[in-house]
C-alpha positions, 0 to 999 in steps of 0.5 A, a space after each residue: 499499499 503506498 503512503 497515497 492510500 494512507 493520506 488523512 484530511 483535516 477535515 475528516 473526524 480525527 480532527 474533531 475530537 475535544 482534547 480539553 484540560 480544564 482547571 479550577 479551584 474547589 467548587 468550579 464544577 468541573 466533575 459536572 462537565 462529565 454530565 455535560 460531556 455524556 449529554 452532548 457526545 453520548 456514553 463515556 468513561 471516568 477514571 476517578 481518584 477524588 470520589 467526588 461523583 456523588 454531584 454527577 450520580 443521575 448521569 449514569 457514566 461508568 468509572 473506575 476509581 484508582 487508589 495508586 499509580 502502579 500497586 495492586 489492584 484487588 476489585 474485591 477490596 476496592 483497590 485499583 492502580 491507574 496503570 492496570 486501569 490505563 492498560 484496560 482502557 487500551 484493550 479491546 474488551 474496552 474499545 468494544 464498549 464504544 465510549 465515545 469520550 474519556 474523563 481524568 478526575 483529577 490530575 492532581 490526584 493522580 500526580 501525587 501517586 505518580 511522585 509517591 511512585 516515583 519516590 518509592 522507586 527511587 528509593 528502592 534502586 538507592 537501596 539496592 546499590 547501598 547509595 543515597 536517594 538522588 532526588 533529581 532522579 525522582 523528578 525527572 523521573 516524575 515528570 517523565 511519567 506525567 508528561 507521558 501518560 497525559 499525551 497518551 491520554 490525549 492521543 485516544 481516539 475520543 473525546 478527552 477531558 482531564 480535570 485539575 485543581 488550580 494554584 495560585 502563585 506569584 511571578 517575579 513581578 509580584 502578579 497573581 498567576 494560576 496554573 494547574 495543581 501539580 507538583 513540580 514547576 516544570 509539569 505545571 508549565 509544560 502541561 498546557 502545551 499537552 492539550 489542544 484546549 486548556 479552559 480555566 473555571 472562575 467563580 466570582 461571588 457578588 452581593 452580600 449576606 444581607 441582599 443575597 450572594 450570587 455566584 457567577 462562573 466564568 471560563 477563561 479561553 486565552 492568557 487573561 487575568 492570570 490564567 493561562 487558557 487556549 483554545 483551538 478557535 478556528 473560527 475565533 468565536 470564543 472571547 478571552 473570558 466567557 460567562 458560561 459554566 458548561 464547556 461543551 456549550 463553548 465547544 458547540 459555538 466553535 464547530 465550524 459548521 455552527 454560525 457565532 
């Protein structure tokens, strides 16, 4: 078969998948997006690490919880390693289910497990060689592991949504910045480059105790107000800050077949 038989086109389905990282502080509604994905795209599957799925209970979405990075998987005792779940989602058995999207909730929790696993592995290697633990090797292995698994999840042939908590910090000019909350500055700054869409959820409370407090939700889609968002918005229909709490509505507006 010649390469011409394998030529792809930018208008085919492979470029229509939404590969998304969503980060926000507690209570914005990150997990709720999984319910929106189910409504918009059909059946999906969640890899859960936060025990917070009660907020989407009525959606009836399939999931498995991870309790370690690469530890024991024992379903009788509710123990599941992320590595075993990841092997499962790449199996023919999983593909046969016909899921249209996959969610990871959340990357913050997964990174904690990955860092602990990297430390344990480094300690075991050092003990076997009768040497001191090399801290640089721990962080290097952890960073390589996390970036690698994020790319592997991103490249699955379906819609992808990965959530993370937000972390506030200050840059060299003393200005507030907001990044995904993962251990290691290298991971925080490189992670947004992996995904096609990086969306930042912001809650704003207005009013008073006397008159009542109203909470409004926004989505930052660009480098704005210290947040590091981005979108592959071919038609350039989105503003840098959108008053919206459902990211699938933004995706619908970004669809080339949808008029602004």
